[in-house]
N, C-alpha and C positions, 0 to 999 in steps of 0.2 A: 504494500500500500504506500503510494507516494505521499509526500508531505501535503500537497495541495488537496488531494482526496481526503486525507485524514482531517485536515482543517475543515473541509466541507462537512465531514461526518460529525465533528464536534459542534459546528454551527447547527446542524440538524437536531442533535440531542438538545442543545440549548433551547431551540424553538419549541420542541415538544414540551419542555418544562414551562416555558413562558405561556404557551397556549392554554395549558391546564390551569395555570394561575390566573390568567385573564378570565376564564369561565368561572372559576371559584369566586373571584372578586365581583364579577357581574352578579352572581347569585346573591352575595351579601348586599350589593348595591340595591337590588330590587326588594330584597326581603326586609331590610332594616327601615325602609320607608323614607329615609332622608334624601336619597337620590342626589348626593353631593359628589360631583365628579372629582373635585380636588381631593376629597377624602379617599375616594376609590383609588386614585392614582398613588397616593401615599401608601395605602394598604397594599397595593400591587407591588410597589417597590420594596416594602418591608417583607412581604411574603416571599418574593423571589430571592431576596438577599438571605433570608432565613434558610431557604432550601439549598442555596449554594453553600452556606455555612455547614449544613448537615452533610452535604456531599464531600466537602473537604475533610470534615471530621472523621467520616467513615473511612476515607482513604488513609488518613493519618493513623487510624487504628492499626493498620498493617505495619506501619513504621514503628509504632509504639511496641508492638509484639516483638519485632526484630530487636529493638533496643533493649527490651527487657531480657530477651534471650541472651544477648551479648553480656549483660550484667550478671546473669545467672552463671554463665560459663566462666567469666572472670572470677567470680566468687568461689566456684567449685575448684578452679585451678589453684587459687591461692591456698585453699584448704586441702589441696592434694586429693581431691575427690574425682573419681573417674567421670568424664563427661561422655555420655552416649553419643555415638557417631550421628544419629539422626538429629540430635540437638545441635550439633556442630553444623550439620547441613542446613538446618532451618535458619540458623543465624547467618549463614552465608547466602541465603536465597537471593538470586540475582535481581528478580523483579522488585522485591522489597527494598533492596539496596538502591535500585534505580529510583524508586518512589521516594526514598528518604532524601535523595539528592535533587529531586525535581524542583526546578526553579519556581514554577507556579505555586506548588504546595508550600514551599519554604516561604514565599512571599505572602501567601494567604495566612498561614499559621503565625508568622512573625515571632514575637517574643512570648507568645502564650505557651506555657509549659504543659498545658492539657493535663495537669495533675489530677483533675477530677476523674480521669479515666484509669488511674493507677490500680485501684483495687480490682476493677473489672478485668483489666489486662492480666493481672496475676492469676486470677481464677481461670480465665480463658486460655492462658498459656498452658496451664497444667492439663486442661482438657485436650488441647491440641497434641501435647507430648504423648498422651495416652491413646490417641485416636487411631482408628483403622486407616484413615486417609494418609497420615504421616508414615505409618508403618508400610503401607502399599508403595508409597513414594520411595522409601528407603530400600525396599526389596527389589524395586525395578532396576536399581543400580545404573540408571541413566540420569546424570545430574547436569543438564544443560539449561539454557535460558528458557526454552519452550516448556520443559518439564517443570521448572520452577514457576513459570506463569500459570500452568495448568493447576499446580498445587495451590497457589494463591486463590484462584477462582473457586476451586473445590472447597477449600477451607472457609472461604467467605460464605459460600452457599450453605455449608453445614453449620457453622458456628456464629455467624453474624446476622444472616437473614433469619427472621422469625425467632429471635432470641428475646424472651420476655424480660430477662434480667437486664439486657442492654436497653430495651425499651424503657424500663424504669429509670435507668441511669440517664438516658437522653432526655426523658421528660423532666427530670430534676434540673437539667442544664438549660433546657429551652422547651417551654410548654407547646410550642408550635411544631416541634420536630416529629413527634410520633405520627401525626396525620400524614406526613410526607415520607415516612420511612420506607414503605414498600416501593414507592416510585423511585426514590433515590437509590435504593438497593439495585434496582435494574440499571440505573445510570452508572453506578460504580462498576457493575459487571461488564457493561458495554465499554466503559473506559478501559478496564483492565484487558479486555479482549483486543483493544487497539494498540496496546503497548508493543513497541519494537525495540530490541536491544540497541540498534544503531542510533536511535533518537536520544539516548542517554538522558541527561538532565533536562533536555529541551522537549521531552515528550509532552504533547499538548494535553491539557485537561479542559474541562468545561470552563468557559470564560466567566469570570465573575460579572455580576450585573453592572458593575462599574463600566464595563465595555459599552461604548456609546452606541454601537450597532444594535446590541441586545436591548438596551434601554429604549432606543427609538422604535424598534419593532414592537416591544411590549406596550408602550404608551400609545402608539398610533393604532394598534389593534384594539386596545380597550376603548379609546375615544371613538373609533369608527364603529365598533359594535354597538355602543350606546347611542351615538348620533343617528345611526341608520335603523334604530329599533323599529320605528313605525312602518317604514317601507318594507323592511325584511319580513316582519311578522305578517304584513298584508300578503306578501307572496306565499308565505308558509300556509296561511289560512286558505288561500286559493287552491292549493294543491293537496289539501288534506282530504281527498275524496272520501275515504272510508272512516275518517276520524273526525270527531267533534273537536275543533281547535281548543275549546275550553277544557277538554278532558285530557289533553296531551300532557305527558310528564314535563314539568316546568324545566327540568334540567335538559331534556331533549331540545326544547325550544331555544334555550340559551346556547347550546352547542351549535345548533343550526344557525342561529343569529351570528355567532362569532365566526363560523366558517364562511358564511356568505359575505360578511364584512371583510374577511381576509381576501376572498376572491376579488372583491372590488377595489380594495385599498392597496393590494400588493400584486400587481399584474405579473411581476417577474417570477413569482412562486408558481410552479406548475400546478394546474388544476388538480391533477391526480394526487399530488402530494398533499394538498390541502384537504381533499375529501378523505383520503386514507387516514390522515392524522386525527381528524375529528371523529371518524368512525371508531378508531381505536380508543379515543378518549371516552366515547360513550360507553364502552365496555367497562371502563374503570370507574366512571362517575355515575352512571345511570342504571337502568333496569336491564335484565337479561335480554329482553327483546328490542332494546334500543338500537343496536348496531344496524340491523336490517332496515329499520325505519329511517334512521339518520342517513344511511347510505342512499336509500331510494329517494328521499327528499332532496338531498344535495345534488344527486344526479339530475333529477327533474328540474330543479331550480337553475342549475348551471346551464342546462340546455336552453331554458327560456331566456336567461340573461344574454347568452351568446346570440340567440336568434333575434333578440331586440337590439343588439348592438351595444348593450350595456357592459358586456364583458368581452375583452379582446384577448383571447388566449388560444 
């Protein structure tokens, strides 16, 4: 994967997160009754920044495990205690080492020592040392970059995803994080999958919301979605052949509203990409039957907009 393509992939993941946050903020905007766009924009900024913070924290957790492993090995060696080879191999993990030196992660974490993770890391480390996953890795006797990367993804899936103890630790650190944990876990896994040894410390991560392109996309999408509410919902009502518009799932309506706003406000984004992303979002945010409905509506609406000359894609 070339650097340009990798950067495009990172932008794509960024936009998945932003789209989701925009729809969540729209939901709050309509539900709280205030309908204050400035407040919604502030909430969107805070919500996206919080999600990025969780993303970097979960990546750092792998670094914390490696550092703890190195400390354990040093302690045992000073006490003349035998260090198991699998523990040595874990401490030398190439992907964790690359992540520890990652320029973006170092910049984001800054001087924060993340000491609130210490107790959790200790317990998690003991579990990993006794795990089948680490034993299988050790028994394979192939210790290269790809096998190290595979181990990291495997351990993340087993011990960090769906970990109730970690959920409690994260909730104490930031009350907003638990609601995003499942989604951010998927972003961490996608990020780890893109890692290449040749990229070294410059391996791209998701760009923080301070990136102007990300901020501009997010704010324009939110404003367009709200500004075009009346016209978009009119189109939705017109195509609800078998459904009473008043009985549609409110979240489905918001997802369609944001998707159509994106079609109109961002002509450079391929139509297929927009439709696919919002259909996938409906599986995460709405009802089991929402994906088919959202897909059908967006397909029908996009064809009408193209036919009317309102959409040039």
